[in-house]
N, C-alpha and C positions, 0 to 999 in steps of 0.2 A: 494313564487315562484316555480312551479312545477317543476318537473326533466324530465330529456328527457334519454335516452339510447346512451353511449361513442358508439365508436367503440369497446371498448375496452372489452362492457360491461360492464361497471359499471355507476350509478347516476351521472348524473351532473345539475346543476341548466340549468335551459333553457337560451337562451339570451332574453335579456330583448330590448326591440322594440325602446328602447330608445339610442339602442348603434347604429344602422342605420346613426341615424344624427349626435349623439355626439361623439365623439373621447374617450372623457373621459371617459364617460359610459362603453366605447366598451373597454379598457383598462380597466377596471375595472371590467367588465365581465370577460372577459379573467382570470383574476387573480381567481376572483372568482366560477368559473368553474375548476379550476385547486386545488385547496385547496380543494373543496367538493369529487372530485375523492380522492385526498391525504387522505380524512378524512374518506373516507369510507373505507371496507372491501377490498380496492386493494391487500391489500399485506396478507398475513394472520397472526394474532394476535400474539404477542410474538415473531415475528422471531428472531432468531440471526445469524451469520454469524459463518462459518465455526472454528474460533479459539474463538467462544463462550466467546470473550470478549464485553463488551459495550461502544461503543466509545458513547463520548462526541461533541454534536454538538451546535454552537452558530448560534442562526438562528440572522437575521439581517432586520428587515422591519415594516414598519409604518405603517401598515391596521392591524387595532386592531386582528378584526374579521376573515382575514386572517390569521395571522399571530397564534392565537388559533390555529386554522384546524390544519396549521402545525405542531404546536406543539405537537397535537393529533396524527395527523399522523406519524410523526416520530418516539415518542417513539412506538408506537402499533407495527415497523417496530422493535422494539428493539435497537432503538437507548436512549443515556441519551441527555434527552435537558432540562436541568439546569436551564435556565435561557434565556431570550427573552428579545431582544435589539430594541427600537423603532428609534435609532437613533446613529449615528458613534461612537458619546462623548461617548454613554452610551456602546457601544459594547467596546469599549477600557478601560473603566472603568471594566467591566465585564469577560471580557478574562483574566486580570491580575488575578482575583481570580478564574477562574472554569478551567484555562488551556484548550482550549477546543481543538479536535483533527482536528475538523473543522468547518470551518462558513458557511453558509450559506447565501447568502447577495443579496437583493433584486438589483439590478445593480444601478435601478430609484430613490434610498433614499433619502427621502429627509431633507432637512436639511446645518448646515453650511459644513458638509460633506457629499459628493454623496457614492454609493454605491464603485467604484473605488478608492474614497480617503480610502473609510476605510479601504478597502481590503486591500492596501498598507500599511497603517499603522498596520495593525496586523501582517502581514507578514514581518513586519521591527521590531514591538519592542516584540512580542513574539512567531515568526516561525508560526504562524497558516496560513496554505492554505487555501483560499476560493474557492467556487463554486458559480459561478455567478446563480441566477433568473433572466432571462429578458422579456420585454412584449412584445419588437419584438428584430431583430436581426441584425436591421443597420449596416453598415461597418463599422462607424467612432467608434461607441461604443463600437464594441469587439476591433479593435485597441489599441483605451486607453486601453481596458480589458486585452488586449493581454503583456502588458508591466508588470503587477502583478504578471506572473505568475500563472494563475487558474487552478484547478485542473478539474474543469468545465465547462458547459455554458450551460445552458437549458435556450430554448427558451418557454415561456406559449403560448398556453395551454398546457401542457404536463401530460401524465400518470404517474401513482404513481409507475410502474416498471422500468421506464427510470431513475427517480427519485431516486430510489433504486440502480439502475445500476451504477447510475453515483455515489452516494455516496461510493458505493461497492470499484469501480475501484477508486474512488479519496483515498477512505483509503487504500486501498492495495498501491498506488504510497507512500502514508506517509510514509508507515510502510517500505518498500524497499529506500527510501531514510533514514530515521532513521538507517535502518542496514547497508548502506552505509558509512553513515556518522561516524557508528560508526567503521567499520573497517579502516575510514580513520585514525580515534583519534589513535587505534591499533597500526596502520603502523606508524605515526608520533611518536608515543612514541616507538616502536621497535629502530625505524632510530638513535632518539636521546640517544637511550641505548648501540646502537651495537659502539664495539670497534673500530671499520672500517670507516672512511672518506667515508660518503655519499655525491653529487652531483648530484643534477637534474639541466639538462640544457635544454631549449628550441628548437625546430627546427630552431630558430635563431640564436643560441649557446647564449643565455642570460641565468644566473644562475636564478631557478626558486626556490632550496631549498638547504639548506647546511645544515649537523649535528653537532652539537658539536666537536666530533672529524676531521672532514676535517674544522671546523673554529682554530683548535690547529696545525692542519699538515701547513695549508697551509699559517697561518700566518693571514688570513683575517677573520675580522667579519662577522656576517651572514648581518648585515645590512648594511654595506658596500657593501655586494657582490654580495646582490640579484639586479639582473637588469646589473649587469656590462656581458662583454662578457667573456666567462670559458677561452679563451689565455689570460686574463689577471691577471686569476686569477691560472689556471694551467700550467704550465711553466717546460716542462719536458726536459731537459738536459741528452743527450749520455757521459756516465761514459769515457768513454774512446778517445773519439774526441771533448767532453766537447760544441759540437755544440747543440742547441737548435732541439729538436727533434718533429717529427708530433705532435700534439697533438691529443689523443685518440678520444673524442669526436669530433672531430670535421671529423677525419675520419670515425665515425658511422654514424653521420648525411648525410656525405657525400653517403656511403655506403650502409646506412639500414640495414648493419651486426655488429653483437659482436665483439669485438677486444680483445686481449689478447697481449699487446706487452710482446716481450721477455724480458728475464733480464737486466741489466747493465744499469738502468735508475735513474735519480735521480729527488727528484723535488726542482725546485727553490722557496724555499718561501717569502713570504712577508719580513720578515725579515732581509735576505740576507740567510739565511740555506740554504743548497742543502743535502736534505735526501733520500737516500734507499729508494725505494717504489714498491710495486708489484701493478698492474694497470689492472684492467679491466672494460670495457666499452659496456651496452647493450641500443640497441635498443628500446624506447618503443612502441607499439603502440594498436591503438583503438580496436573495434569487427570488423571493414571491414577491418583491414589491413594496415590504413594508418599512418605512423609516425607522431608524436608525440611530445616526446620528446625521452632524451637520459638519460642515469646513469651513474656512473663513479665511480668506489668504489679504494677506496686506501689504500692499509695498508704498514704499513714502514716495511722496512724488519730487522732481527736481526745484521745484521752485520753493521745497521747505530747507534746501541746501544753502541758497546765500544767507537768509536771516538765522540760518545757523551757524554760519562763517561768522557774520559780521559779532552775533552775540560771543563767538568764540572770542573773536579779533576785541572785544572791547572789555573783557575780561583781562587777555594781556595787557590792556594797556592799563587796566589800573592796577596791576602787579607791578607793572614798571613803573607807573608815577609812586607808588607805596614805598617804593627799596629804592629811587631817590631821595624822596623825604629822608630816607634809614640813612641815605649815607650810603646805600650795600650796593652793587652790583645786581643785576637784574636777574632772576630767574628764566631759564627756557622751561 
């Protein structure tokens, strides 16, 4: 088959006359021309991204000739392509071994699993984001693919530079998400380690997160508290009037401003204790400034320690008295 020049100036196979009357040949011809462009010197040999790391890409496609061109083209761009999968089932097996950074998937993959189902399984099992290659961009296919949250969607025929840019943007997004998830893990570890009681609440007033210190202070287990209304978890009582005070989180959600209630308040815990606490509630906003949640931080005040110790001493004395009356040694 002779070659012709593409608009980008790279050689690609000329159209087959049979494509005009045969839709299958037309689709195959488009794929072959894209593969030929990718396999050409469209991008400098041995190119590397600025961070100089070599990303691993899993190619999933059924056309063996086309796949070989993709493999060599991607490697010339500086990517590692350790394996090429001809089916969705094979892609799942290989992904468990090579742990790719990205999957380049033919959306029209044939077999028991099509490209979209394969992408969904790769995402679910291994956290591998997909970039789809599509022969055409019909809305129905796009809507199905969108559910899998792809990092890219390329309609063939395409040129190599477009593919390179799409892959680089997908890898950048993956690295960004990875850093974000790492930050989330650090934050979760910090909140679990802090001595302060921390509770996160949705804009609807439902508990989203509760630290171990908050569990201990409120008497609520995290599993039971999640999804509950904050007013049921956090009951603040005025020390002087003994009346129930306004819930600080509710006030923050209503006003959208940070709130530090004055002293003289006690937390009525689930087990019936009334514990003096300092409290601070703050709003959480997104990049656009919209209120998305609220955070309340509670700290038991020092004045509560003596009564609690006295209470413990009273209970110990009661145990000693009962033991003596029974003629047994006191338990400690």
